[in-house]
N, C-alpha and C positions, 0 to 999 in steps of 0.2 A: 504494499500500499503505500502511496506518496500523497503526504499532505502537507499543510503550510507549517513551519516551525512556530513556536509560542516563545516569548522572551526568558519564560521559565526554564526552555531548553538549552540556554546559553551554554552551561557548561558541556552538554554532549556535543554541540556545534564544535565547540572550542577544542574537544577531544578529536571528534573527525579531521578538524585544521590541523591541529598538531600531528597526528598519524601521516595523514595525506601529504602535507607541505613543509612540515618541520618550521624551519626559519623562515621560510617564505609565507607564511600562515598569516591570514589577516589577523589583525589584532583583535582584543575582546570589543573595543569601542566600535569598531569598522563592522564585525559581527551584528553587534547589537543596531547599528545603523541599520543593516539590511531588514532586521526584523521588524523594527518599528516604524519606518519611514512609510510614507503613502505611496511612495513612487519605486518601491524595492520589497522585494519578498525573498522568502527562504524556504525550500522545499526540503521535506524529510522523507529518506525512503527506509521504511520500516516492514520488518518481518515479526510479527509475534509483539515482544517487548525489546527487540534488538533494532539497533539504528545502524542502517547498512551503509547510509551516506547521506549527501545533502547537494542542493546546489543553490546558489546566492544569485540574483539577478536584481537589475533597475531598469527603469525605462524612463525614455526620454520624450516627453512630448514635442518639444521643440525639434529634435531630430527625427521623430517617428521612428525611434529605435529601441528595440527589446536588446539589453546587453545581458550576457551571460557571464557574469565576474568569474563563476567557479561551480564546476561540477567534480565533488571529491566522494570516492567510493572506498570503504575501508579495505584494506589488501585481502583479506579472505573472502569478500565478497565480488572480488573483481572475476571478468569473464563470465559472468552469469546474467548480464542484460541489465543490471542495476543502473548503469550510466545510460543506457538508451532510454530506460523508463523515465530517469530524470530529464534528460534532454526535452522528450516528449512533453513530460509537465511543465517544463519552462515555457515551450511554446504554446501550449495550450492557455497557459495564464496570461501571456503577452497578448493573445489573438482578442481577448477582452478591450484593449486599446486600440487595434487595428494598426499597426506599426507597417512602414515599409520594407523593414528589413530587422533581422538579428545577427547579431554580431558578437565575437569573441576572439579572444587569443589563447593560444594553445602551442606548447613547448614543440618545436620542429620533431624532436626526438620521440615524442608521445605518439609512437606509431598507432596503438589502439584506439586512442583519442583522435587522432587526426583521422583514421579509417571510419570512426563512427562519425565525424561530423561530415566527411566527403561523401558519406553514404547515405546522410541525410539530406543531401542539397546545398551545403556550405561549400562556398569557393574560398580558396588562400588567394587574398587580395595585394598580401606583399607579407614580409619579414620585417620583425623589428629585433635589430642585433641586440644581444646583451641583456635581453628583456627579463630574464629571469636571473641571472649572474653571469659573469664573464664566461663566454662562450657557450652559452644557453639562449638560443634565438627562439622567438616565436612567430608563428603564422597568425597574421590577421585573417580570421575568416567571417565571411558574412554570407547570410542566404536572404535573397531578397523574395518577399513574400506580397502579396495583394490583400488589402484589407477585404474582407467578406462582404462588406457593406457596397464596395465600390462594384457600379454597373457599369459594364462596357457596351458600348454602341457601337456596331457595327454598320458601315455603310450598305445601303439597299442597291 
């Protein structure tokens, strides 16, 4: 099951961040901001009482963009489709605001994540050198989407 995280779950979210990202994890203040801000959200993947992973996202009305800041799956749950379910849930949350695109950054060497994003329609638009640390670059990826409420008129 995937659901929105609540502020009281901050310790579990921080544990996921620590295990998945170590020194590159979001700060407690940043994670809390994703949980409480109206333009952001955090999703939790849960099985029974166990937290499998999380996703942190933000929406920009100005840019008409849904930004996936983080998808994190605990090591023992990787390779089971948890990341794909979190990605789908992020996009479902974004759809309510009718963005023109979804975007994210992913480490160029993270082949499972890059493969997932490519299989879901994301395109690499560029590379940010040393994004994660020296020698660890990121792809800037984007998926263009059409708002469902948009009506296309075809010439007769």
